[in-house]
N, C-alpha and C positions, 0 to 999 in steps of 0.2 A: 080361228084354230088352224085352218089350212095354211095361213101365212106364217104362223109360228113354226109349223112343221117344216115348211119350205126353208125357213131361215136356219133351222137346225141342220137340215140336210146340206145346205151350202157350207156351213161352218165345218161340218164333218168332212166334207170333200176337200176343203182347203187344208185341213189338218193332215189328211192322208197325203195330199199332194206335196206339201212342203216338209213333211216330217223327216225325210232323208237329209235335207239340207240343214235342218236344225241339228240333227245328230252329227253331221259333218262339222258344223260350226263348233259344236261342243268339243269334238275331238281336237280341232285346231287350237282352241283356247287351252285345252289341257296340255297340248304339246308345248305351247309357248310358255306355260307356267313351269314346265319341267326343264326348260332350257337353262344350262349352268353358265352363269356370267363369270368369266375369268378375266384377269388383268390383261392389259395391252402389253404385248411382248416388248415393245421399245421402252415402255415405262418400267417393266420388270428389269430390263437390262440397265436402265438408268439408275435404279435403286441398288443394283449389284455394284455398279461403279462407285456410287456414293458410299457403300459399305466398305469397299476396298481402301478408301481414304481414311477410315476411322480406326482407332485403336480400341478394341472391344475386349478388355482384359477378362471380363467375367462371362463372356459369351451371351450377352443380352440379345444379340442378333443371330443367334445360332439357328433360328427358324428361317432365316433368309437364305433359302436355297431351293425350295420346292418350285414346282411349275406355276402354282397359283399365288402370285404375290399378294393377292387380296387377303390371304390367310396369314401373312407374315405379321409378326408382332409389331404393333404400332402403326400398321398400314390399314387404311379403310378405303374401299372403292365404291363407286356409284352402283346401285342395284340395277340400273337400266343400261348404262354405257360401259361399265367395267373400268372406267378411268379412275386413277388414284385421286381421291379428293381430300384425304386427310393423312397427315404424317405426324404422329405424336410419340416422341421419344423422350418425354419429360422424365428426368431422373428421379425426382421426388415423389411423383405420383404412382410409382410402381406398387404392386401389391406388397403388403408388409413382409410376407414371408420370402419375397423375391428381391428385397432391397439389396443392392450390391454395394460393396464398399468401393468399387471402381467404376465411376461414371465413364461415359464415352469421351474420347479425346480425338485429336487428329484434325484433318482438314475437311471442310464442307465442300463437296464437289459441285461444280456447276452443272453436272449431269442432271441435277434436280430441275433444270429448265425444261426437260422433257415432260415434266408433270404440269402441263399447261392448264389442267383442270383443278389443280390443287387450290382449295379454299381455306385450309387449316394447316398451319405449320407450327409445331411446338418442339423446340430443341432445348428447352430451358434446363438449367442446373447441370449442364455438361461443360466442363472447362476447356472449350476448344482453343481459346486465345486467338491472337491475331486480330484482324479487323472484321467488322461485319461485312460479309460478302456483298459486293455491288450487285451481283446478278439477281439477288432477292427482289430488287425493285422491278424486275421484269416478270414476276409471277403475278400477272395482272388480276387474276381472279381471287387472290387472297382476301379473306375477310377476317381471319384470325392469325396474328403473328406474335409468337412469344419466344423471344431470345434472351430472357432474363437470366442473370447469373451464369453467363457463358464465358466470363473473363475476357470479353472483347475489349480492345483498346483502339485508339485512333479515332478518326473522324467518322461519325455516323453518316452513311451515304445519303445524299439528297435524293437519290433515286427512289427512296421509300415513298416520296411524295407522289409517285406514279401509281401507287396502289389505291386507285380511286374507290374501290369497293371496301376498303379496310374499315372494320368496325372495332377491332381490338388490337392495340399495339402495346407491347410490354417489352421494354429494354432495360428494366430495373437491374441494378447491381452490377453493371459493367463499368467498374470504377475508372478504368483508364480511357473511356470514350469521351468524346466532346462533340458539341454542335456549335456552329457559328450562328447564323440567323436561323430562326424557326419558321420562316415563311413557307417552306415546303409543306409544313404540317397543315396549313390552311387549305390545301387542295383536298384534304381528306374529310369531306363534309359529312360522311357517315360515321365518323369516329365517335364511339361511345366511351371507350376506355383508353386513357393515355397514361402509360407508366414509364417515366424517364428518371426514376430515382437514381442518384449517384452519377448521372451523366453531367459533365461539366458544361454549364450553359452561361459561363461568364460573359460571352460576347453576344448572347441572345437578348439584346435590349428590346426586341419586339415580342418577347414571350407573352406578356400580359395581353397585348392586342390580339395575338394569334389565337390563344386559347379562348378569348372572348368571342371569336368568330366561328367557333365550332358549334353548330346549331344542335347537334345530337349528343353532345358531351354529357355524361353522367358521372364519370369518375376521373379525377385528375391527381396524379402522383408525381410531384416534383420535389421529393425529399433530398436534401443535401446536394443541390445542383449548383451552388454558388450563384444563385439567381441575383442579377443586378436589381437593386431597388428602384422602381420607376413609379412615376405619378400615374394615378388612375383617372385623373380629372379629364384627360383628353381621350380616353378610351371610348370607342363606340360600342354600344350594346344592342345595336339594331338586329344583328343576326345571332345574338347570344343564345345559349341553351336555356331552355325553360325548365330543364330537368336535372341540372347539375346538383348532385346529391353528396358526393364524396370529394373533399379537397384536402390533400396533404401537402403542405408547403413547409414542413418542419426542416430544421437544420440548414437554414439559409441566413441571410443578413437583412431580411426585410424590415422595413420601418412601419410606422403607424399608418402610412398611406394605404396599406393593404386592407385595413378595416373598411374603407369606403368602397373598394372593389367588391369585397364579399357581401356588402349590404345590398348589392344588386341582385343577389340570388337568395334573398332572405326567405322566400316562400318555398324553396325546394331543398335547401341544404339540410342534410341529415348528420354529416360527420365533417368536422373542421379540426385540423391539427396545425397550429402555428408555433409549435414548440421550437426552442433553440433558434429564435430570431431576435432581432434587435428592437423589440417593442419597448417603448419607453413610457414612463409616467402612468397615470391612471387609464383604465380602459374607458374610451369614450362611450357616452350613453347610447349613441345610435348604432354601435357596432353589432350588438346581438339582440337588442330588445325586441325586434320584430321577427326574429327567427323562431317562429312558433313550431316549426317541424324539426328543429335541431335536436338530435338525440345525444351526440357526443361532442364535447368541446375540450381540446387539450391546448393549454397555454404554458406548458412546462419550460423551465430554464429560460425565462425571458427576464426583462428588467421592469416589469410592471410594478407600480407602486401603489400604496394605499389599499383600500378595501373596495373591490368592484361592486357596483350597485346596479348592474344591468340585467339581472336574472329573474326579476319578479314575475315577468310574463312569459317565461320560457316553460310553458306547461308540459312540454314533451321531454325536457332535458333529463337524461338518465345518468350520464357520466360527465363529471366536471373535474378537471385536473389542473392544478397550479404547482406541480412538483418543482421544487428548487427554483422558484421565482423569487421575487423581491417583495412579496406581500408583507405589509406591516400594519399595525393597528390592533384593535381589539377583536378577538375571535367572535365575541358576542355580536358585534356589529355585522360581521359577515353572515352569521346565521339569521339575523333580522332581514338581510337582503335576500335571503332564500326562503322567506316565510310566506311568499305569495303562492301561486299554484305550483311553483317549482317544488315545494316541499312534499307534495303528494306524488311526484314522479321520480325525484332524484334517488338513484340507487348506489352511486359510487361518487365519493368526494375525496380527492387526494390533495392535501395541503402540506405535504412533507417538505422539510428543509426550507422554511420561511422564517419570518421574524414576527409571527403573530404572538400576541401577548394577552394577558388577562386570564381570567378564570375560565373553567370549562362551563359552557352552557348546557342546558338539558337537550342533548342531541336526539332524544327520543321523539321530539316534535317533528323530525323528518321521518314521517311514518313509513316511507318506502325504502329508507336507507339500508343498504346491505353492507357496504364497506366504508369505514371512516379512517382515513390515514392522516394523523397529525404528528407524525414522528419529527423530532428535532426542530422544535419551535422554542418559544420562550414562555410557555404557559406556566402559570403558577397557581397558587391557591390549592383548593382541595376539590374532590369530586362533589357534585351536587348532593345535598343531603338525601334527596329522593328524586326518582325519575318519574316523569309524567305518565308514562304508559308502557305497556309491553313493547319491546323493540324487535325488529326483524334483522338486526345486525348479525352478520356472520364474521366480520373482521373489524376489530377495534384496536388500532395502533396508536398509543399515546407515548411511546418510548422517547427517551432523550429529551425530556422537558424538565421543569422544576416543580412538578406537582408534589404537594405535601399532604399531610394528614393521613387518615386511615383509609383502608380499602372500603368501598361502598358495598351495598348488597347487590350482587351481580345477578340475582335470580330473575330480574326483568329481561335479561338477555338469554333467553332459553335456547335460541338458535345459534348462539355464538360458537364459532369454530376456531378462531384465532384471537388470542388476547395477548397484546404486547404492552406492558407497562414498565419495562426495564429502564434503568438509568434515570431515575427520578429521586425524589426525597421522601418517598412514602414511608410511613412508620406504623407502629402498632402491630396488631396481630395479623396472621394470614387468614383471610376471610373464609369461613367454612362454606359460604355460598358458592365459591369457585368449585367446590367439590360436587355441586348439584348440576353443573353444566354438562349434561350427559352427552352433548354433541361436540364438546371441546376437543380439538385435535392438537392445537399448539398453545402452550402456556409459557410466556416469558415474563418473569418478574425479577430478573437479576439486577444487581447494583442498586439496591434500595437500603432502607434501614429497618426492615421488618424483623421483629423478634417474636419467635413463637416456637413451639414444639409441634412438628408435623407428624401426624400419625395416620393410620389407615382411615380414620374418620374423615379426614380432609380429602381422601382420594377414592372413596368407595364407589362413586357413581360416574367416574370418568372412563367410560367404556371405550371411547374412541381416541383417547389421548395417544399422541405419537411423539410430541416434543415436550420435554419437561425440563425447564430451566429455572432453577432457584438460586443460581450462583451469586456470590458476593452479597449476602445478607447476614443476619445474625440468627439464622434458623437452625434448629436442631431436628434431625430426622431420627425418629424413634419408632420403628415399625416392629411388630411382633416377628419373631423368628419363623413363625408358621403362617405369616400373612401371604395370601395369594392375590396379587394385584389383578384388577379386572381388565387391564389393558396390556398391549404389547408395544413397548416404546421403540422409537427409532433414534431419538436423541435424548441422552441423560446427562444433564449439565448441573452438577451440584458443588462446584468449586467454592471453597471457603465456607461451606456449611459444616456443621458439626454432625458427624454420624456416630450415634451411640451404638457401639459394637465394633467389630472388625469389619471386614468386607460384608456389606449387607446380604443377608441370606436370600432376600426376595429377588436379588439379581438372577438367581438360578432359574426363575420362572420366565425370564426375558431371553428370547432366542432370536430376535429380529433386529436388535439395535445395531446401528452403525457408528454411533458417536457416544463415547463414555468419558466424562471428565469428573474424576473424584479427587482432584488435586486439593491440597491443604484442607483436608476434612478430618484430620486427627485420627485416621485409621492406622492401625499398627498390627504387628504380629506377622506370622508366616502367611504367605499367600497360598490359599488352598488350591489343590490341583484342579478342582472343578472350574475355577475362575478362567483358566486358559482355554476352556472349551465352550464358552458361552454362546457366541454368535458367529456364524460364518460370514456375516455381513460387515463385521467390524473393520473400519478403516481409520478411526481416530481413537487413541487411548491415551489418557493423561492421568497418571497416578502420582505425580510429583509432589514434593514437600509433605511427605507423610513419614511414618516410621515402619514401613513395610520391610520384611526380611525374607530371606530365602535364596535359593539358587534357581535361576530361570531355566525352564525347559527349552527344547527346540521349538522356536516360534515361526519357523519358515513357512509353515502351512496354516497358520492360525488367523490370518488377516485377509481382507479383500482389497481389491483395487490397488491404489498407491498409498499405503497407510502412513499415518504420522503417529509416532510412538514417543511418549515422554515418561520416563521412569526416574527422573533425576531427583536428587535430595531424598534418598532412602538409604537402606542398609543392605541392598542386594550385594551378593558376593559371588565368588567363583569366576570362572572364565565366561566371556560373553558368548552366548549360544548363537546358532544361525538365526537370522531374522529374514523376513520376506525379501526376496531379491528385488522387488519392485517398490520398496518403501521410498517415500518422498522426504521423510524427516525422522531423525532419531536423536534423542537426548538421553544419555545415561550418566550425566555428570553428577559429581558428588555422591558416589556410592563407594563400594569396596571391591569393584571388579579388578581382576588380575589377569595376567597372561597377555597374549598377543592380540592383534586385531585382524587376524587372517580371515575372520568371518566376512570382512568387507569384499573379499574377492568374488563372492557370489552375486554381488550387486550388478544389476543389468542396466544401470544408467538412468534411474529416475531420481536419485537422491539429490536434494538441494540443500539440506541442512543436516549437519552432523556435529554433535557436542558430546565428547567423551572425557571432558576435563575433570580434574580432581578425582582420580582413581589411582590404582596401583598398576596400571598397564605398562608393559615394557617391551623391549625388543626393537628391531628396526621396522620401518614402514614396509608393507608389502609392495611389490612392484607391479601390482595388477590394477592400477588406478585408471587405466586408459578408458574404460567405459563410463567414467564418472564425469561426463561432459556437462552435466546439469548442476554440479555442486556449486552453491553460492556461498555458504558459510561453513567454516571448519574450525573447530576449537578442540585441540588436544592438549591444552595447557595443564601443568601441574600433574605430570605423570613421570614415568621413568624411561621414556623413549630414547633411543640412541641411534647412531648412524646418520646418514645423510638424507636430505630431502630428495626422493627419486625424481628424475626428470619426467617420468611417465605421469607423475601426479599432477603436473601443471601443463600438460600438453592439451591444446584446444580448450583452454580453461576459461570458465565464466566466473570464477570465484571472486567474491567481493570482500570477504573478511577471513584472515588467516591468523589464528592464535596457536602458537607452539611454545609459549612461554614456560620457563621453569621445567625443562627436561635436561637431557644430557646429549643433545644432538650436536653434530659437528659438521665440518666441511664448509665449503663456500656456498653462498646463495646460488642456486642453480640458474643458469641463464634462461632456462625455459620459463622461469617465473615472469619474464618480460612479456610473455604471451597473455598474462592475466591482466589485461588492460582495464578491467573493471575494478581492480583492487582498490578499496578505500581504506582498509586497515591491515597493517602488517605488525604483528607483535612476536618477535623472536627472542625476547629478553631472557636472561638467565639460562643460557646454553653455552655451547663451546664452539659456536660458529667462528670461522676465521676468514682470512683473506682481506682484500681491500673492499671499501665501500663501492658497490657497482654504480657507475655513472648512468647506466641504462635505466635506473630507477626514475631519474628525472626526465628521461626521454620517452619512456613508455608508459609509466604508471601515473598518468596525469590526474587521476581521480583520487589519489591518496589524500586521506584526511589525517590519519594517525600512522606514524612510522616510529616504532620502538625497537631498537637493536641493543638495548641496555644490557650490560654485564655479559659481554662476549669477548672474543679475541680479535676483533677487527683492527686493522692497522691501515696505514696510508693516510692520504689527505681526504678532506671532505670535498667531494666533487662539486664543482660550481653548477652542474646540471640540476642539482636538487632545487635550485632557485626557480626551476620551471614548475614546481608543484604549487600552483596558485591556490589550491584548496586545502593545503596542509595547515592543520591546527595544533598538532602535537608532534614535536620532533625530539626524540630521546636517543642520543648516542652515548650516554654516560657509561663509565666503567669499561672502557675499551683501551686501545693503544693508538688512538688516532692522533696524527701529528699534522704539522703544517699550520696554515692560517685559516681563520674563519672566513668564508667567502664574503666579498663585499656586496654581493647582489641580494642580500637578505630582503631588501625592500620589494623584491618581486614576489614574495610570499603574500599574495593578495589577501588571503583569509586573515592573516595576522595583522595586516595593515588596517583592516576594518575594525572599528571599535564596537561593533554590534554583531550579534549572531541571530539568525532567523529562527532557530529552534534550540531548545535546551537538550533535546534528544537527537541522537544520530541513529537513524533507523532505516531499515529497508524491508521490503516484502519478499516473501518466498512461498513456494508451494507447500501447503500444510496438509496435504492429503487429498485424495479424491476417491470416490467410491468405485471408479472404474472408467472404462472407455466412454460410456454413455452418460456418466454422472457428472455433476458439477465439480469444479475445482475450488477447494478452500484455500485461502491465503493467510499466511502467518505474518506477523510483524516482528522483526528481530531488532531489539534494542542493543546497540553497540556498547561495549564497555572497554575500559582500559585501566591498567594498573600504573599509577604514577606516584612519584615521590613528591609529597606536598607538605610543606612546613616540616621537613625532616622525617615524615612518616609515610610509609608505603601504603597507599589506599586505593581502593577500586572506585572508579567513577562511572556512573551509568546514566542516571536521570538528568544530570547536569553536564554531561560530557561535552555537549555541543557548545556550552558557554566557555569551556576551558581552552585557553590558547597558551602553549607552553613550549619553551626551548630548554633542553637540558643536555649540555655537552661536558658536564663535569667529569673529573677523574680520568683525564686523557693526557696527551702530550702536546696540546695545542700551544702555538707560540704566536708572536706578532701582537698587534694591537686589537682591541675590541673595535670592530668596524663601526663607523659612525652611522651606517645605514640601519643599525639595530634600533636606533631611536625613531625610525619610521614605523616600527611595528607597534602602533599605539593600541592594538587589541590585546597585547601580551598581558597575561595574568601572572606568569612565572618565568623568570630568567635565571638559569643556574649555569655559570661558567667557571665554577670553583675547581680548585685542585688541578690547575694547568700551569703553563709558564707564560701567561699573557703579560705583555709589557705595555708601556705607554699609559696615557691618562684614561680615566673614566670618561666616556663621551660627554661633552659639555651639555648636550640637549637631552640627556637621559630623563630629565623631568617631564618630557612629553609623554612618557609612558604612564599616564595618570590612572590606568587601571591596574598597574602592577601591584601584586600582593606579596610576591616573594622575589627578592633580589639577593643572589648569593654570588659574590665575586671573590670570595676568600681564597687564600693560599695560592696567590699568583705573584707577579712581580710588578703590579700596577703602581704607577708613581703619580706625583702631582697632588693637587688638592681635590677634595670631594666637591663636585660641581655645585654651584649655588642652586641650580635648578632642581637638585634632589629635594629641596624644601617643598617642592610641589607634589611630591609623591604621597598624597594624603591617604591613599588606599593601602599603603605598605603595612603589612603585618609581620613579615619576617625579613630581617636585614642582616647580612653577614659580609663585612668588608675586611675581616681580620687577616693578619699575616700578609700584608703587602708592603709597599714602600710609600704609602700615602702620607702627606704632610699637610701642615696648615691647620686652620681652624675648621672644626665641624660646623657646617652652616646652621645658623640659629633657626630652629624650627621645633615646635612642640613634638612633632612626630619623630624627628631624628633624635631628639634628646630623650625620648621615651624608651629607647632600646637599652638593653643591658650593655655596660662598657665592654663586655667580651665581644660584641659585634665589631668593635674597632681595635681590638687588642692586636699587638704585633706590628703596629704602625708607629714607629718610635717618634716620629715628628708630628703626629696628630695631637691636637690640643683642644681644650674647651669641653664643656659638658656634652655627654655624661661622663667624660674622663675627668679624673681628679686634678690632672695637671692643667694649669691655666696657660693661656697663650701669652707670648711676649707683649708687654704694653698693657696688659690687663691685670697687673698684680693687685692683690687686695691690700688694704691698709694693714700695717704690721704693728705689733706690740714693740715698743722701743727696747724692752729688755730681752726680746727673743727674736732670733732670725728665722722667719717662716718660709724663706725662699727655698724651693727644692734644690738639693745639692746634686752635683755631678757624682757619678759612680766612684770616681777616684778619691773623694773625700772620705767615704766610708770604707776605712781600711781595717785590718786586723788590730792595729794599735788602738783604733777608736773603740773597738769592742772590749779590749783588755783594760784600758783606762776607765771605761764605764764600770767594769766589774770591780776594780780596785777602789775606785772612788765610792762605789756603793758600800763596800765592806768597811772602809775606813770611816766614812762619815755617817754611817747608818744611824748610830745612836744619837749623835749630835743633831743630825737633820731631823730625826723623828721628834726629839725633844723640842727643837725649835718650831717645827710645824704644829705640834700640839698647842704650843703657847701663842704663836703668832698667826692670826687668821689670814692676813694678806699674803704672808709668805707661803702659807699652806696652799692658797689658791694659785699662786704663781708656779709653784712646784708641780702641781698636778697638770697645769696647762703645758708645762715643759714635757712631761711624760707623754701626753697625747700627741704633741708635735713629733717627738722621737718615734712613736709608734708609726705615724704616717710616713716618715722618712724611711723606716725599715721596709714597709710594705711596697713603696714605689721602687726601692732599690732591688728588692727580690724579684718583682715582676719584670723589670727591665733586664736583669741579668738572665732570667729564664728565657725571655724572648730572644736575647742575643745568642744564647746557647742553641735554641731551636733553629734559628736562621743559619748558624754555623753548621749544624748537622745537615740541613737541607741542601746547603751549597756544596 
C-alpha cells in the first residue's frame, strides 16, 4: 500500500513540475495553426504578368488583383509552403451560371516559369493559337498538363519529354499541330493518360513501339492522327502496361495488323474504338474473343465484311457498334453469334447503314438490350408473329428497310421510349398497342402504307409523347373537337395525312411544340386567329399544299430562333406582313399576295431560302439587301416586278440559284453578279433585260449548270468565254437579238460532252431553321427546277432535270455555219438552232448525237444534203428541218421516214420519202396511156385550167355515157383524175413555198 501511495505522489509531482511546459506547448501549437499561409510574392507577380498577356473579354480574371493570389480564381496553393501548385483556367468546366461566351485569348507568358512548384496546369478550351510554348517543358514538377482545344499549331515541343513526373498529358484537338518521332514520350514512364487526338503523327513511325513501352498507361487517345500503319509483329511488350483499359484509334488508316497488337491487352481492355479505319474483310477470330473485360467496342465506318462471329465469350460486352460498315449477310446469323453469354450483358447494338438482309429475328432474346439500331439495311419480311418475352428496350430503330406486313403487338415493349419504323412497306392498320406505350417519347411511322382512322383511342395513354410523326401514309386523323391530349408535343409531323376538319382544335392545347408540319392534309378555310399564338417555341411551320385562306397578321414576333416557314400553294391574299427578321427560310409561292416586298428590309441576315414566286407582287426590288449575305436560293418568278436588279442584292453573295423569270424587269445584268461565284442556276427568261451577253459569266460563274436568258432583249455576239462553263447542262438564249456566229469551242462544255449524268436531280442543301443559338440546325434539300421548251411545249422539269442537256439558240440573228464541234456534245437531248440565218451544211457527223430527242434547224439558210449519219439518230422524237436550202435524197431510215412531210417542207430540192416527189433515177413504172412524171410549174398555166373547164362542159354527157357503158374506159378515166389531183397539190405547195421565201428575203 505504501508503495502505491509513493508512486501516486511521484506522478503528482511530475505533473505539477511539467504542467507549465505542457501549457506553453499547447499555446505554440495553437499559434502555428492560426498562421495565415499566403502566396509567394514573386509567384504573385508572375501571375500578374501572365494575366497582362491575355485578352479577358468577360473579366474571368477580375479577381486577380488582391494581395493573396491563393484566393484568385483558378489558382491553388500549398497549405504548408504557400507555393502555387495548381492553375486551372479550363473554359468548359466553369460553373454553368458563369459560362462566358468569350474564352481567354492572347499569349501565354513565360513568367509561369516562376511557378516551379506547379504540378497541375489546365488551360484547355481557350483559343490561344500559335505554338505550344517551349518553356512548359521546364516546369519539371508537372504531373497534370491539359492544353486541349487551344488552337495550337506547329510542332509539339520535344521538351515535354523532360516532364518526367507527368501522369496526365492531353493535347487533344489542336488540329494544326504535328509531331515527328514520338520517342520523347517514352521518357514519361509515369504517364497514365495520353491524349493526342487530331495531332498529325504522319511521321511517327515509332508510335506503336513507344506507347507499348509506357508501363503505367491506362488511357490512349490517338483519334484522327494520320497514324501510319505499322506491323506489330516486331513490337516488344516487355515493359507494356498491364492496365491499359481505354484505346481510341478511330479516324486513321490502320489495317488489320492492329488486331494483333490489341490482343496483347485482352485482359485489361474495357473500351476499344477502331472506327474510320481501313479494316478489311471478316473480323479474325483471335481479335476480341479473349477480351472478357471489354465493355465497349466500336468498329463504325470500316470495310469489314460478312458476319462477325467472335462475340460469344465476351460476357461483359455492353456496347457494340458497326455503324456504316460493310456488314452483309443474314441478320439472324449475327444474332446467333450473340447468343452466348453476350446476350445477357449487351445493352446497345448499332448496325445502322449496312447491307444486312433477311427477316427480323426475335430480338427479345437479348434480355439486357436497351437500344437496337437497324436503320437503313435491306431487311425484309414482317415482324415476328410473337415475341418471346418482355423486353427492356428503350430504343427500337428499324427505319429505312423493306419491312412489310402489319404492325405487331408492341405491348411487350413496355419501357420503349423511341420507336422508328419509318420508310418501310408496312401496311394494314395503325396498331392500338402503340397507344399503350405509356413511356413512349418519340414515334416515327412516316412513309409507309398504313391505312386507318386515328382517333383519341390510339393516343390516350401516351403521356410522355414528344415527337409525333405519321407523315406520308394513308391515315385519317379524326379527333373530337373537345379532345384533350394527355401529352405536350415538341414535333408534330402529319404531312400527307388527311385531317377531318379544318385546323385541328386539339392544337390549341399544345403550347410547347417547335415543329409543325400540316402540309398536304386537305385542310381548308380561314386560318383562325388563335392559330398564330400557339407556341412561343415554334421554329418550323409548314402549311403548304392546302386550301387555306385569309390575310396574314404581323408574324414578326410569333416564332423562335431562326424559323423556317412554308405557306405555299394556298389562297392567302393581301400584302405580305412583317416576318421574323431572323428567319432562315420563307416560301410563300403560289398564293395571291400582292404589293411590294419591302418587308424584306427588316431581315438581319439569316435568310438562306426565299421563294415568293407565282403571286401578284409588283414594284421594284428594295435596295436594302446588303445584310442578306447568307441567301442561297431566290425565286421571284411569275410576278409583276419591274426595274433593275440592284447591285446591293448581289454584293458579298453566296447565292446558288436565281429565278426571276416572267416579270417585267429591265436593264443590263449587274456586274456585281460576278461576285456570286457559287451560282449554279440563272433563269431570267421572259423579262425585258437588255445589253450584250456578259463575257464575265464564263470567267466567274464556273459552277453554272443552267443558264436561261430566254425572251429578253439581249444583243451582240455569244462570248466565247461561255465555253469555260464545264458544268453547263442547259443553255437557253432563245428569242433575243443575238447576232454573230456560234462559238467553235462548244466541245469544252464538258457536261454536255458526257453521255451520262450522275443524278436525275439537281439539288443542294440549305438551312431550314434552328431553334436558337444553343439548338441544332435543320437542313433542307432544295430540288432545282427549270422551265424549258420541249417538243414545242413549255414545261417545267424538276425530278429529271439532271438528265436533261439542252441548247436552245432559236429566234435570234445568228449567222455563219453550225460549228462541227456541236457533234462532240454526245450528251445532248435537245438542240434548237431554228429561226436564225445559219448557212452551210448540217455537220456530217451529227449522227454521233445518239441521245438526241429533239433537233430543230428550221428556218435557216442551211444547204447541201441531209447527212447520212442522221439515220443513226434512233432516239429522235422531234425533227424539223423545214424552210432551208437542203437538197438531195432524205437518208433511208425508218425513223427519218416516220416524220410528217412538214418536217422537210420548204426545201425545194429534197426528195424521197416521206415527201411525195421521188428523186431522179428512182422513177416508178408508168402507165403508157398517162404521163405520171411531176411537171414543172410553168406547164400548169391559166390556159391549162381554162381548157380543163371547157373540155369538161363540152364532153361531159358524152364522156359520162361512155364511162357508164365501158368499164375499162371508166377505170382509166378515174385514174387520170387522181393523177391530176396530185399534180395540183404539188404545184400549190411549191408556189406557196416560193412565195414565203420571197417574203423572207
